[in-house]
N, C-alpha and C positions, 0 to 999 in steps of 0.2 A: 981614504984613512978617515974624516970625516963620515960618510956614509954610510964605512964598514962599524964603526963604532954605534951609530945608532941604533943598526939591527941587530947588535951586539946586545947592547942593552935590553930591546926588547925580548930577546930570545933567555935573557938572564930573569926575566919577568915572568916569562911564561910559569915557570913551577910555581909561584906562590899564586899567582891568580886560579888555577888549573886545582889547588886545593880548596880550594874556596868555593862552597853552594852556595850558587845561584839561582834563584826566583825572578824568574819576570815575565808577562807578556809580549809575545811578540809583537812589531810595529803595526805587521797587518791584522791583527786578532785584539788589539787595545781599545778599550770602550769605557769612556766615563758618563755614568750614566747621571741622568737626574731624576729625581724623584719630587715631584711640587703640589704642596698643601696648602690649604686655608693657613695651618695651624701647625706644619711641619715641611722640612727641604730638609732633604738627603743629596749629596754627592757623594758617588763610588767607586770604586778603579777594584774588577777583579786582575787578581796574581796569580796564576796560572800553578798547581801545586800546592798551593804556601795557604792564601785565605782571602781577603777583601781590606782594601781600602778606605775608609769611608771620614763623610765631615755631615754632621749634623746641625740641624737649630731649628729650636721646638718654641711653640710661643711664651714668651715670659721664660726663656730657661738662656743657659750660656753655651757656644759654640762646643758642640764636639768630634774631634777628629782621633783615631785611631784604628792600629793595623789589628783586625782582627784574623787568629788564627784561623786555622781549618785543619783541627786538630786530629780528623780521620785522616785526612790525606798526608800531614806531617808525619804520623803513627806508621801508615804504609811504607813511608820512605824511611822508616828509623830514624828522623828526623826528633832531635830534642833541641830545645831552647834553653839556655842558659841564664839563669836570672844577675843584671850585671845593669854597665851602662853599654845602652848601644851609640855607636854612633851614627851622625846621620849626614851627608854630602852629597855634594852635586855629583854627578856622571856625564859628563860631556857624549856627544856621541864622537863615534872612534877618528871621522872626517873634520871634526872640529879641533883642529892641533892644538889653534893658537890660547884652546882653550885647558885650564887645570880645576883639577876636581878642588873643591873649596870644603870645609867642614865646617857646617850649618848649625851645628851641636848637640846636642845629648839627649838620650833620653834613658829612661831607667825602670826595666822589667823588674818586679819584685817574683813575681812568680810564673812559672814555667808556662801553664796554662791559663793566664790572662792574658788580656787586652794589651797592647803596648797605645798607650794615649801620646798623643801630640801637645804635648802641653805650649800654652801662653808665646811661649822665648821663642823656638822652635818650629812654630807655623807660622808664621809667618814670612820667615826665607824659605819655608817650603813651598809655600803657594804660590811663591814670587817668582821661585824657581820654577815650576813649571810653568809659567806664562812666559816663561820667553825661551820654550821650547828645549828649556833641561832636565833627564832626567835627574831623580832623586834615589838617591843612595843608602840601605839602611845596613849596618854593618855591626856585626854580636863581637861579644868580647873575647869567642870561644879562640884558642889556640889556631885553628880551621877555624874561620870566620865564614859565618852564612850571611848572604849579600841579599837583600831585599830591594829589587826595585818597582820604582812609579815611573810608569812611562807617559811623556808630555803629550802623547799623539793626543788631538782632540781632548785635551785639558782647557784651552784656552776659553772653547764656544761654551762649554758644559760649565763652566767655574762664572760664565758668564750670566748665565742660564737663574743656577742656584743661586746667587749673588739679585738676581731679580725676583727670587721666589720669596729669600729671606724681607727683601722692601718690601714685600707686600703681604705677611703675615698679619695675621688680627692679632694683636698686640695686648690682648687681655685673655683669658680662661671665662669659662662660663658659671666659676663657682663668683669672679669679676662682677660680672655682669649680670647675674639671675634676679639680682632683685636693686630696683634702684627708685629714688624718692626726684619730684621734681616741685620744686617750689611755684611759686605764683604771688604775684599780686591784686588785691581785691579790685584796681580797676584796669585789668589787661584785657584786652577782648581778643588774641589772639596767644597763642604761645610764644614764647619768649627764644629768643634765637638762643639761650642755655640750653633752656631741656629739648631745643631739637636737636644738637648736636648730642645730647645724651639719647635722646630717639635715635637716632643714627648710626650711631654707636652699638646699639641693641637691632636696629633692620640689618645690617653688614654682620654680626654674628648668626639670628637667622639667615638668614639669604646664604651662606659656608654651612653649617649645619642643620639643614633644614627637619632630616629627620632627627633629630636629637630633639629641637623642641615641637614639645606637643600643644602649647597653647601660653598666650600672655592674657595674666590678671592686671587687670585695668581698672583701680581702685582709687574714686576724688572725694574729695575732704575739703571741709573749710573748718575758719572760725568761727566763733558765736558771732551771728548778728543777732537785732533787735529783731527783724523779721523772719521767721524758720524757711520762707521763700525764699529769702534774698541768700541764707546758705549753703538750702537746698539747689539752686540756682547756679554760684559759683563753680561746688562741687560737680554739678553734673554737666555743665559749660567745659572746663578742663580737661575732665576725663574726654567725654567726647568730640574733644579735638587733638587730644591725641592717638585715640582712636582713629578719627579719620586720617592722621597724619600717618601712620603707621598704613593704615589701608592703601594712599596717596604713591606711598615706598613700595609699594608690593605685596605685604603680607595681609595673607588672606582672612575674610572676614571670619573663616572657619574658627579659626583661631585666635580669635580675641573675643575676650567676655569683659564686658564694661558694666561696672557699678559705679555707684555715687552711693555719699554715705552722709553728707552735711556736716554737722560738726559734732557726730554719736560718738565721734572715739579719737580725741583729743589726743596727742603724745605731750604736751603739755598746761601750759593753765591760760586763761582770756584776757586775762590782766593786763602782761605786762606787753606793748609791739613787740618785741623780739621774740616771747613766746606765743604771740597771736600768729606771726607770720610763720614760725616752727606748724603749726596747723594747717595752714593751706597750702596744702600739697596734694600730689596724686603719685601715687604708688605705683608702679612699674613693674610686674614679677614674670620670671619665665619658667615653667612649669616644664621638665623632662620627664622620664619615666619613673625614675626614682622618688622626685618631689612628690609628683599627685597619686603617685602608691601611700608615701607617709602620710600626705590630706586624711586620702581615702582613712588609713589605719584607724588615723586621729576623729575622724568624723561618727566610722562604727564604731568605736569604743566611747563618745561622749553622747552616742542615741542609746545606746546598751545602757547607759550610767540613768538615763533620763527614764528609758522603760525601767527599770531594777527599780527607783526613785518614785516611780508614777504607781508600780504595783506595791510597794510597798506602804503606800500612802493608802493604798485600797484598802489592804487587809486590815490596817489600823483604825478605818475609819468603822464607825457602829451603824452607818448607813448602809441599807443594801443594795442603792443605788448605783449601777456599772460606772467600773472605773475609767475615769478621768481619759479623753483620748488622746495621742500625741496632736496629729492629722495632717495634714500632707506638708505644713511648714512647721517645721520647729519650733522652738523657743529660743527667740533673740540672742542670747546666749551661747547659742549650738550652732548657731547658721556659720558657715563657712569664715567670711570674713569676717565675722570677729575673731575667730579662732586665728587666721590668717594675722590680720592686723594686728594681733594682740603679738605676734613674736616679735621676738628681739628687739624693740620700739628701743631704746636704749644704746642698740648697736648700729652707728651709721653705714649706711649702703655705701657699695663703690660709688654710684656719681657724690654720694658727699664729702669723700678722703681725699686730700691734696693728690 
């Protein structure tokens, strides 16, 4: 009698289940795909005839998990998603009779053509469930509910790869690493550990994105010294040490430009000790195509202004002597180092930020 009742209860449930539209990839075809990179990681699972569930993480950004609906596929099947609250439940395999479905939470779909975002309160439970080889089901609020299932097959290994990728993401962007200032003490005989740490970050980024970085500009500066030769030596030694360290770490010499300026370009006065310390510095800047183009345009404009000024001075002069030539080397105020060094001097570089 007990067996008969169990069979009867199962039969009574069939009409309700048959009314639901169920989307799921078969176990044999289920795949969890990991895409790994230095600046982003993604884990995705295709759901046949419906769309793709994915979870991704990019450098300095929060994790995003969402169900992206393939509107072309759903339109062909005349499927229209309702806005509202979608239940997220566990879906134990049929052979796991001892397990019952458990509600993991609810998600809200605001527009029928939008992605369904798996928010923070629900996502950890979804991941834990899939790790235990239990499927996860999404149930729509319709009278004839639409059900979308995430298969757990192959999830565990793929999720492990995804987490490994996330752990190795470069933790800073190009904008955060493009401009760096390394400070030094007068008596230093080599690069400090702190400055090496900054350079290691630069090396890590350059190796992760070699095609973007066109060059590294290294400029050594000193504070005012009693002898100009001392100031020149301080600035040059520090700049050369930085260049040597980058080469030692595998950065090509063809990408490195080294210059030293002694105490020509102070960022603070040379009276107080704390201000002198600000002047003893090496700036390390990364160039990509956009930065290089911007600098080239500025230099071209400055050269044009200098030529126009020289032509005007010549025309105004009563002398019939030929106009002064600019020569191969531009006036010092037009040189690239001053133009670049003069930018954003009051704005701290990323290496100076806490």
